[in-house]
C-alpha positions as CSV (number, residue, x, y, z in Angstrom):
1,M,4.3,-117.4,-27.7
2,T,1.9,-120.3,-28.3
3,E,1.7,-123.0,-25.7
4,R,3.3,-126.3,-26.8
5,I,1.9,-129.5,-25.3
6,V,4.1,-132.2,-23.8
7,V,2.1,-135.4,-23.1
8,G,2.8,-137.6,-20.2
9,A,1.5,-141.2,-19.9
10,A,-0.1,-142.5,-16.8
11,L,0.7,-146.0,-17.9
12,V,-1.0,-148.4,-15.5
13,D,-0.7,-152.2,-15.3
14,G,-2.1,-154.3,-12.4
15,G,-2.7,-151.2,-10.3
16,R,0.9,-150.0,-10.7
17,L,2.1,-146.8,-12.3
18,L,5.1,-146.7,-14.6
19,A,7.8,-144.1,-13.7
20,A,10.8,-143.4,-15.9
21,R,14.2,-142.0,-14.7
22,R,15.7,-139.3,-16.9
23,S,19.2,-139.8,-18.3
24,A,19.2,-136.5,-20.2
25,P,19.4,-133.6,-20.3
26,V,22.0,-133.3,-17.5
27,E,19.9,-130.9,-15.3
28,L,17.1,-133.5,-15.2
29,A,19.2,-136.7,-15.1
30,G,18.4,-139.0,-12.1
31,R,14.9,-137.6,-11.5
32,W,11.7,-139.5,-12.3
33,E,8.8,-138.6,-14.6
34,L,5.8,-139.9,-16.4
35,P,7.1,-141.0,-19.8
36,G,6.0,-139.1,-22.9
37,G,7.2,-136.1,-24.9
38,K,6.4,-133.2,-27.2
39,V,3.4,-133.1,-29.5
40,E,4.6,-132.5,-33.1
41,A,2.9,-130.1,-35.5
42,G,-0.3,-131.7,-37.0
43,E,-0.3,-134.5,-34.4
44,T,-3.0,-135.1,-31.7
45,P,-1.9,-135.5,-28.1
46,E,-3.1,-139.1,-28.2
47,A,-1.1,-139.9,-31.3
48,A,2.0,-138.2,-29.8
49,L,1.6,-140.4,-26.7
50,V,1.5,-143.6,-28.8
51,R,4.5,-142.5,-30.8
52,E,6.6,-141.3,-27.8
53,L,6.0,-144.5,-25.8
54,R,6.9,-146.6,-28.9
55,E,10.2,-144.5,-29.3
56,E,11.1,-144.2,-25.7
57,L,10.0,-147.5,-24.2
58,G,9.4,-149.8,-27.2
59,V,5.8,-150.5,-26.2
60,A,2.4,-150.4,-27.9
61,V,-0.2,-148.5,-25.9
62,E,-3.8,-147.5,-26.1
63,P,-4.5,-144.0,-24.8
64,G,-7.3,-143.6,-22.3
65,E,-8.8,-140.5,-20.9
66,R,-7.1,-137.2,-20.2
67,V,-6.3,-136.4,-16.6
68,P,-8.0,-133.0,-15.9
69,G,-5.6,-130.0,-15.7
70,Q,-2.3,-129.0,-17.2
71,W,1.0,-128.1,-15.6
72,P,3.6,-125.5,-16.7
73,L,7.0,-126.7,-17.8
74,K,9.8,-124.6,-19.2
75,S,8.1,-122.0,-21.4
76,P,6.4,-122.4,-23.8
77,Y,5.6,-126.0,-22.8
78,V,2.8,-127.4,-20.7
79,L,2.3,-130.9,-19.4
80,Q,-0.9,-132.8,-20.1
81,V,-1.4,-136.3,-18.9
82,W,-3.4,-139.2,-20.4
83,T,-4.1,-142.6,-18.9
84,A,-2.8,-145.4,-21.1
85,R,-2.6,-149.2,-21.0
86,L,-0.3,-151.6,-22.7
87,L,-1.9,-153.4,-25.7
88,P,-2.1,-157.2,-25.5
89,G,1.0,-158.7,-26.9
90,S,3.1,-155.5,-26.4
91,A,6.7,-155.9,-25.3
92,A,7.6,-155.0,-21.8
93,P,8.7,-151.4,-21.4
94,E,12.5,-150.8,-21.7
95,P,14.4,-147.5,-21.3
96,L,15.4,-147.0,-24.9
97,Q,15.7,-143.3,-25.2
98,D,16.1,-140.4,-22.6
99,H,15.8,-142.8,-19.6
100,D,18.1,-145.2,-17.8
101,A,15.6,-147.0,-15.5
102,L,11.9,-147.8,-15.2
103,R,9.9,-148.8,-12.2
104,W,6.4,-150.0,-11.8
105,L,5.2,-148.3,-8.6
106,A,2.4,-149.7,-6.4
107,P,0.3,-147.0,-4.7
108,A,2.4,-147.3,-1.5
109,E,5.6,-146.8,-3.5
110,I,4.6,-143.8,-5.6
111,W,6.6,-141.3,-3.5
112,D,9.7,-143.6,-3.1
113,V,11.2,-142.0,-6.2
114,A,12.5,-138.4,-6.7
115,W,9.9,-137.1,-9.2
116,L,10.7,-134.0,-11.3
117,E,9.1,-131.0,-9.5
118,Q,6.9,-130.2,-12.4
119,D,5.6,-133.8,-12.5
120,V,4.6,-133.9,-8.8
121,P,1.2,-132.1,-9.1
122,A,0.4,-134.1,-12.3
123,V,1.2,-137.4,-10.5
124,R,-1.0,-136.3,-7.5
125,R,-3.9,-135.5,-9.9
126,T,-3.3,-138.8,-11.8
127,L,-3.5,-140.9,-8.6
128,A,-6.8,-139.2,-7.7
129,Q,-8.2,-139.8,-11.2
130,L,-7.2,-143.4,-11.1
131,G,-8.3,-144.0,-7.6
132,L,-4.9,-145.3,-6.5
């Protein structure tokens, strides 16, 4: 089976990382993740990141660089993370779809939330990449 990419956004603002708490599906509800979603057929990961954050959080973002590595999710999906920043004039992020809460986490607060297990290594690599 061909790998399918799920993009996660390391959305950073003022040295803080955005975490989103899942509201669905039930087995993931209440756990935290980097926001994002599945790359659709014919879509680049960067385009998927922009689309997913618009749909899930109501924000306009500019993708940055890819964080090295990828992390296995439920087969056939793998997680890839890109840095991203809010575009000037973008609305503040809101949990519109699949999430019920958002938190901007300063470096000292990163591990204050219960991350999804599959996001933990991605978050660690992202922090190293960003120097947080």
